[in-house]
ROMARLUM-574505 format. One line per 2 residues: for each residue y, z, x of C-alpha. Coordinates in steps of 0.5 Angstrom, whole numbers, padded with zeros to 4 digits, always signed. Each point is the difference from the previous one (the first is absolute). Layout:
N
Y,Z,X  ...;
end
This chain:
296
+0185,+0025,+0065  +0008,+0000,+0000;
+0003,-0006,+0001  +0007,-0002,+0002;
+0005,-0003,-0005  +0004,-0006,+0001;
+0006,+0005,+0003  -0002,+0006,+0004;
+0005,+0006,+0000  +0003,+0001,+0007;
-0003,+0007,+0000  -0008,-0001,-0002;
-0006,+0005,+0000  -0006,-0002,-0003;
-0007,+0004,+0000  -0006,-0004,-0001;
-0006,+0004,+0003  -0005,+0003,-0005;
-0005,+0003,+0004  -0001,+0006,+0005;
+0000,-0002,+0007  -0002,+0004,+0006;
+0006,-0003,+0004  +0007,-0002,-0001;
+0003,-0004,+0005  +0008,+0001,+0000;
+0005,-0005,+0003  +0007,+0002,+0000;
+0005,-0006,+0002  +0007,-0002,+0000;
+0003,-0006,+0002  -0006,-0002,+0005;
-0003,-0006,-0004  -0004,-0002,+0007;
-0003,+0006,+0001  -0002,+0001,-0007;
-0004,-0006,+0000  -0003,+0002,+0006;
-0002,+0007,-0004  -0002,-0003,-0006;
-0005,-0006,+0003  -0003,+0006,+0004;
-0001,+0004,-0007  -0002,-0005,-0005;
-0007,-0001,+0003  -0002,+0007,-0001;
+0002,+0001,-0007  -0006,+0002,-0005;
-0001,+0005,-0005  +0000,+0005,+0005;
+0007,-0002,+0003  +0006,-0001,-0003;
+0007,-0003,+0003  +0007,+0003,-0002;
+0006,-0003,+0003  +0007,+0004,-0001;
+0006,-0005,+0002  +0007,+0003,+0001;
+0003,-0006,-0004  +0000,-0005,+0006;
+0004,-0006,+0000  -0004,-0004,+0005;
-0006,-0003,-0004  -0004,+0006,+0000;
+0000,+0001,-0007  -0002,-0007,-0001;
-0006,+0001,+0005  -0002,+0006,-0004;
+0001,-0004,-0007  -0005,-0005,+0003;
-0006,+0005,+0001  +0002,+0004,-0006;
-0007,-0001,-0004  -0003,+0004,+0006;
+0004,+0006,+0000  -0001,+0007,-0003;
+0007,+0001,+0000  +0007,-0003,+0003;
+0007,+0000,-0001  +0007,-0002,+0003;
+0005,+0004,-0001  +0005,+0004,+0004;
-0002,+0007,+0003  +0002,+0006,+0004;
-0004,-0002,+0006  -0006,+0000,+0004;
-0003,+0006,-0003  +0002,-0001,-0007;
-0003,-0006,+0000  -0007,+0003,+0003;
+0001,+0005,-0006  +0001,-0005,-0005;
-0006,-0004,+0002  -0004,+0007,+0000;
+0002,+0001,-0007  -0003,-0006,-0002;
-0006,+0000,+0004  -0007,+0001,-0003;
-0005,+0001,+0006  -0003,+0006,+0002;
+0003,-0002,+0007  +0006,-0003,+0002;
+0002,-0004,+0007  +0007,-0003,+0001;
+0000,-0006,+0003  +0008,-0002,+0000;
+0003,-0007,+0001  -0002,-0004,+0007;
-0006,+0005,+0001  -0007,-0003,-0002;
-0007,+0002,+0000  -0004,-0001,+0006;
-0006,-0004,-0003  -0002,-0002,-0007;
-0006,+0004,+0001  +0003,+0007,+0002;
+0001,+0003,-0007  -0007,-0002,-0002;
-0002,+0004,+0006  +0004,+0006,-0002;
-0001,+0001,-0007  -0006,+0004,+0001;
+0003,+0005,+0004  +0004,+0002,-0006;
-0003,+0007,-0001  +0005,+0004,-0003;
+0003,+0002,+0007  +0008,+0001,-0001;
+0002,-0005,+0006  -0004,-0005,+0003;
+0003,-0004,+0006  -0002,-0006,+0004;
+0002,-0003,+0006  +0007,-0005,+0001;
+0002,-0005,+0004  +0007,+0000,+0001;
+0003,-0007,+0002  +0007,-0001,+0003;
+0003,-0007,-0003  +0004,-0001,+0006;
-0005,+0000,+0006  -0006,-0001,-0004;
-0003,+0006,+0003  -0005,+0004,-0004;
-0002,+0008,+0001  -0006,+0003,-0004;
+0001,+0007,-0002  -0006,+0004,-0001;
+0002,+0007,-0003  -0004,+0006,+0002;
-0006,+0002,-0004  +0003,+0007,-0002;
+0007,+0001,-0002  +0004,+0006,+0001;
+0007,+0002,+0001  +0000,-0003,+0007;
-0001,-0006,-0003  +0006,-0001,-0003;
+0004,+0003,+0005  -0002,-0006,+0004;
+0000,-0005,-0005  -0003,-0001,-0007;
-0006,-0004,-0004  +0001,-0007,+0000;
+0003,-0001,-0007  -0002,-0007,-0001;
-0007,+0002,+0002  -0001,+0006,-0004;
-0003,+0001,-0007  +0003,+0006,-0004;
-0003,+0003,-0006  +0005,-0002,-0006;
+0000,+0007,-0003  +0003,+0002,+0007;
+0006,-0004,-0001  +0001,+0001,-0008;
+0000,+0008,+0002  +0005,-0001,+0006;
+0004,-0007,+0000  +0003,-0003,+0006;
+0007,+0004,+0002  +0005,-0005,-0002;
+0005,+0003,+0004  -0003,-0003,+0006;
+0000,-0007,+0002  -0005,+0000,+0006;
-0005,+0006,+0000  -0001,+0002,-0007;
-0008,-0002,+0001  +0000,+0004,+0007;
+0003,+0006,-0004  -0005,-0001,-0006;
-0006,+0000,+0005  +0002,+0006,+0004;
+0001,+0004,-0007  -0006,-0002,-0003;
-0005,+0000,+0007  +0003,+0006,+0004;
+0003,+0004,-0006  -0005,-0001,-0006;
-0006,-0001,+0004  -0002,-0007,-0003;
-0006,-0003,+0002  +0000,-0006,+0005;
-0005,-0005,+0003  +0001,-0005,+0005;
-0004,-0007,-0001  -0001,-0005,+0006;
+0003,-0006,-0003  +0006,-0004,+0001;
+0004,+0000,-0006  +0006,-0004,+0000;
+0005,-0003,+0005  +0007,+0003,+0000;
+0006,-0004,+0002  +0005,+0004,+0004;
+0006,-0003,-0003  +0002,+0005,-0005;
+0005,+0006,+0000  -0005,+0005,+0002;
-0001,-0005,+0006  +0007,-0002,+0002;
+0004,+0006,-0002  -0003,+0005,+0005;
+0007,+0005,+0000  -0001,+0001,-0008;
-0008,+0001,+0001  +0001,+0005,+0005;
+0006,+0003,-0004  -0004,+0001,-0006;
-0006,+0002,+0004  +0004,+0006,+0003;
+0003,+0002,-0007  -0007,+0000,-0003;
-0003,+0004,+0006  +0005,+0005,-0001;
-0001,+0001,-0007  -0008,+0000,+0000;
-0001,+0004,+0006  +0003,+0006,+0002;
+0002,+0001,+0008  -0006,+0004,+0001;
-0005,-0005,-0002  +0004,-0006,+0003;
-0001,+0005,+0007  -0007,+0001,-0001;
-0001,-0008,-0001  +0004,-0002,+0006;
-0004,+0005,+0004  -0007,-0003,-0003;
+0003,-0006,+0003  +0001,+0003,+0006;
-0007,+0003,+0001  -0003,-0007,-0001;
+0003,-0002,+0007  -0003,+0006,+0003;
-0007,+0000,+0004  -0003,+0005,-0004;
+0002,-0004,-0007  -0006,-0004,-0001;
-0005,+0006,+0000  +0005,+0004,-0004;
+0000,-0005,-0005  -0007,-0001,+0000;
-0001,+0008,-0002  +0006,-0001,-0005;
-0004,-0006,-0003  -0007,+0004,-0002;
-0001,+0000,-0007  -0001,+0007,-0001;
+0006,+0002,+0004  +0004,-0005,-0004;
-0002,+0002,-0006  +0002,+0007,+0001;
+0007,-0001,+0003  +0002,-0006,-0004;
+0002,+0005,-0006  +0003,+0005,+0004;
+0004,-0005,+0004  +0003,-0002,-0007;
+0001,+0007,-0002  +0004,+0001,+0006;
+0004,-0006,-0001  +0002,+0001,-0007;
+0002,+0008,+0002  +0004,-0003,+0005;
+0003,-0005,-0004  +0001,+0006,-0006;
+0004,+0004,+0005  +0004,-0005,+0004;
+0007,-0002,-0002  +0001,-0004,-0007;
+0002,-0006,+0004  -0007,-0001,+0003;
-0004,+0001,-0007  -0003,-0005,-0003;
end
C-alpha cells in the first residue's frame, strides 16, 4: 500500500490496486466537493476484490483533493491534476482501470443502493454493453424520473436519445480500442454507443435493476444548446442523409395504425436474423457512396 509523505505534491497520482477486478467504478470531478462526497459515500460500501474505485480529479481547489486523500487507501487509482475536459478525464480513468467492465459515476451521482453492484455482477457474461435503469433527479424541484431503456437498441434508439451513461457497464476493451472523442464536450458517450452498437454490432443486454441516481446539474443537463449542436454535428458525421431519412420514416411509422402489427412481423426471430445483416450492408454501401463529409 502506498502512503503519503508529509508533503504531497500539488499534482498527485497513486496506483495501489494489485488485483484484477470484474468492475472498475470511475468518478471524475472538478470543484464539486459536496457532490464528490455523496458519490464516494455510495461507492465505498460496495468495494470488494471484484470491484475497484478510481477517482480522476481535474485539480480542484475546493477541498475535493482532501476528500480524495481521506479515502486514498480504498482506491485503486486516483489523481488530482489539470486535464483537458470531461472526456479526457474519463479516458484517463479507463487507462488506469483493471476491471473487465467499467461504469462512470461522476461527482454528484450515486448508486441507487449498496446492494445493486452485488446484484449485477453475476450478469457480466461477456456481453459488450450491459445497461440498467436510471433515476434522474432535478436538484431544484426534487422531482425524480425513472428512465427505463428499451430491451433492444438500434439506430432509432440513438435518434431518440441514448443509453443512460451512469447506469451502463461497458467492457473495458471497447474503450481501450475506441476512447471517448475528446473534441466533444457533452455527447462523446452518445457517439461511442452509436459507433459500437449501430455500426460495429456490439452485443447489448438490458438488466432490470435501477443502477444509479443522476443529478441533473451538470453540463449535459444545463447546456441544451451545446448538447443539441454536438448531437446534430455527430449525426451528420455518423449517418448519411438517406439513413437519417429512413430512421425518421421509421419513427413516423410508429404513429400509424398499422405500426404495431408491422413491428411484430419485423421482430420475428427468423426475419430479424435474415434482414439485420442485409440492412447493415445497405447502410455501409450507402455510406461508402455518399459525400466525404458524411462518412464516419
